[in-house]
LOLUMDO-314758 format. One line per 5 residues: number of its first residue (from 1); for each residue x, y, z of N, C-alpha, C. Coordinates in Angstrom, 1 decimal. Layout:
residues N
NUM) X,Y,Z,X,Y,Z,X,Y,Z  ... .
***
This chain:
residues 77
1) 19.3,4.1,-15.8,19.1,3.5,-14.9,17.8,2.9,-14.5  17.0,2.9,-15.3,15.8,2.0,-15.4,15.7,1.1,-15.0  16.7,1.0,-16.9,16.4,-0.6,-17.1,17.7,-1.5,-16.8  18.5,-1.0,-15.6,19.8,-1.5,-15.3,18.7,-2.1,-14.2  17.3,-1.3,-14.0,17.6,-1.9,-12.0,16.3,-3.2,-12.7 .
6) 15.2,-3.1,-13.9,14.6,-3.7,-13.7,15.5,-5.5,-14.4  17.2,-5.4,-14.6,17.2,-6.2,-15.3,18.4,-6.6,-13.7  18.2,-6.4,-12.8,19.2,-6.3,-11.9,18.0,-7.7,-11.2  16.9,-6.2,-10.7,15.5,-7.6,-9.7,14.7,-8.8,-10.7  15.1,-8.2,-12.0,14.6,-9.5,-13.1,12.4,-9.1,-12.5 .
11) 12.4,-7.6,-13.1,11.4,-7.0,-12.4,10.5,-7.1,-14.0  9.2,-6.3,-14.0,8.9,-6.3,-15.3,7.5,-6.8,-15.4  7.1,-6.4,-16.8,5.6,-7.0,-17.0,4.7,-8.3,-16.4  6.3,-9.6,-16.8,6.2,-11.5,-16.9,5.6,-10.7,-15.2  6.0,-10.4,-14.0,6.5,-10.3,-13.0,4.5,-10.1,-12.5 .
16) 4.5,-8.3,-13.0,3.2,-8.2,-12.5,1.9,-9.3,-13.9  2.2,-10.0,-14.7,1.4,-10.6,-14.9,1.1,-11.3,-14.6  1.8,-12.5,-13.3,1.4,-13.4,-12.6,0.6,-13.3,-11.1  0.4,-11.3,-10.9,-0.7,-11.1,-10.0,-1.8,-11.1,-10.1  -2.4,-11.8,-8.8,-4.1,-11.7,-9.0,-4.3,-10.6,-8.8 .
21) -4.2,-9.3,-7.7,-4.6,-8.2,-7.7,-2.9,-7.4,-7.4  -3.0,-6.1,-6.7,-1.7,-5.0,-6.9,-1.4,-5.4,-6.1  -1.9,-5.7,-4.6,-0.9,-5.7,-3.4,-0.4,-7.4,-3.4  -0.5,-8.3,-4.8,0.6,-9.5,-5.3,1.3,-8.9,-5.9  0.3,-8.0,-6.7,2.1,-7.3,-7.5,3.0,-7.0,-6.2 .
26) 2.6,-6.2,-6.2,3.6,-6.0,-5.1,4.1,-6.4,-3.9  4.0,-7.5,-3.4,4.5,-8.2,-3.0,5.8,-9.5,-4.0  5.1,-9.6,-4.6,6.1,-10.0,-5.8,7.2,-9.1,-6.2  7.1,-7.9,-6.0,8.3,-7.1,-6.4,8.7,-7.0,-5.4  8.0,-6.6,-4.0,9.7,-6.9,-2.9,10.4,-7.6,-2.8 .
31) 9.4,-9.2,-3.1,10.3,-10.3,-3.0,11.6,-11.1,-3.9  11.2,-9.3,-5.1,12.0,-10.3,-5.8,13.2,-9.2,-6.1  13.0,-7.7,-5.2,14.6,-6.9,-4.3,14.8,-7.4,-3.5  14.7,-8.3,-2.1,14.7,-9.4,-1.3,16.0,-10.5,-1.5  15.4,-10.7,-3.0,15.9,-11.7,-3.8,16.9,-10.6,-3.7 .
36) 17.5,-9.8,-4.9,18.4,-9.3,-4.9,19.0,-8.5,-3.7  18.7,-9.2,-2.9,20.1,-8.8,-1.9,19.7,-7.3,-1.8  18.7,-7.1,-1.3,17.8,-5.2,-0.7,16.6,-5.1,0.1  17.3,-5.1,1.4,16.1,-5.2,2.2,15.2,-3.8,1.9  13.8,-4.3,1.8,12.8,-3.9,1.7,11.7,-3.2,2.8 .
41) 11.7,-2.5,3.3,10.9,-1.8,4.7,9.4,-1.3,4.3  8.3,-2.4,4.9,7.2,-1.7,4.8,6.6,-1.3,5.8  6.1,0.0,6.2,5.5,0.3,7.8,3.8,1.7,7.4  3.7,2.2,8.4,2.2,2.8,8.1,2.7,2.7,9.6  3.3,3.1,10.2,3.2,3.2,11.4,4.2,4.1,12.4 .
46) 3.7,5.3,13.2,5.3,5.8,13.7,5.6,5.0,15.0  6.8,4.2,15.0,7.6,3.6,16.0,6.6,2.6,16.6  6.2,2.4,17.6,5.2,0.4,17.5,3.9,1.6,17.9  3.7,2.9,17.5,2.8,3.8,18.4,1.8,3.4,17.0  0.9,2.1,17.0,-0.2,2.3,15.8,-1.4,2.6,15.7 .
51) -1.3,3.4,16.5,-2.7,5.3,16.7,-2.1,6.6,16.0  -0.8,6.0,15.7,0.2,7.7,14.7,0.8,6.9,13.9  -0.2,7.2,12.9,0.0,6.9,11.0,0.9,7.6,10.8  2.9,7.6,10.4,3.1,8.9,8.8,2.4,8.9,8.0  2.0,10.2,8.0,2.2,11.2,7.0,1.8,11.5,5.8 .
56) 1.5,11.0,4.5,1.9,10.6,4.0,2.5,11.7,2.4  2.0,13.1,3.2,2.8,14.3,2.9,3.9,14.5,3.1  4.7,14.0,4.0,6.0,13.9,5.1,6.9,13.1,4.2  6.0,11.4,4.2,7.1,11.1,3.6,6.2,9.5,2.5  6.6,9.2,1.3,5.5,8.2,0.9,6.5,6.6,0.9 .
61) 8.5,7.0,0.4,9.4,6.2,0.4,10.9,6.8,0.6  11.1,6.3,1.3,12.9,6.4,0.8,14.0,5.2,0.5  15.2,5.4,-0.3,16.4,4.3,-0.8,17.6,4.9,-0.5  18.1,4.0,0.0,19.4,3.7,0.1,21.0,3.3,-0.6  21.0,3.6,-1.2,21.5,2.9,-2.4,23.4,3.0,-1.6 .
66) 23.4,1.6,-0.8,25.1,1.1,-0.1,25.0,-0.4,-0.8  27.1,-0.6,-0.7,27.5,-1.9,-1.2,26.6,-2.7,-0.3  26.9,-2.5,0.6,26.4,-3.7,2.0,25.5,-4.3,2.6  24.3,-2.8,2.8,22.5,-2.7,3.7,21.8,-1.6,2.2  21.7,-2.3,1.0,20.9,-1.3,0.4,19.7,-1.3,0.5 .
71) 18.6,-0.6,0.2,17.2,-0.6,1.8,16.7,0.8,1.3  14.9,0.2,1.3,14.0,0.7,0.5,12.6,1.2,1.4  12.9,2.2,1.9,11.3,2.2,3.0,9.9,2.5,2.6  8.9,2.2,2.8,7.6,2.3,1.6,7.0,2.9,3.2  6.8,3.8,3.0,5.1,4.5,3.3,4.0,3.4,3.8 .
76) 3.2,3.6,4.1,2.2,2.3,3.7,1.3,2.8,3.5  1.1,3.9,4.9,-0.3,5.3,5.2,-1.2,5.6,4.1 .
***
């Protein structure tokens, strides 16, 4: 399954080697997923309350596999 994901998203070491930082590496991978028509959401707060952070122990990420609306949510907190 991992090999199929790498192939579909066109990600891997060649993509990581283009990045100057870990943040840029993540951005390149997020962009690759979005180019494959996968919605990538990144957030570290609850709702619109910037003082209430998501608790890492509760959720670090969610992926929904759907033919029409695949989604990845990543907790940045």
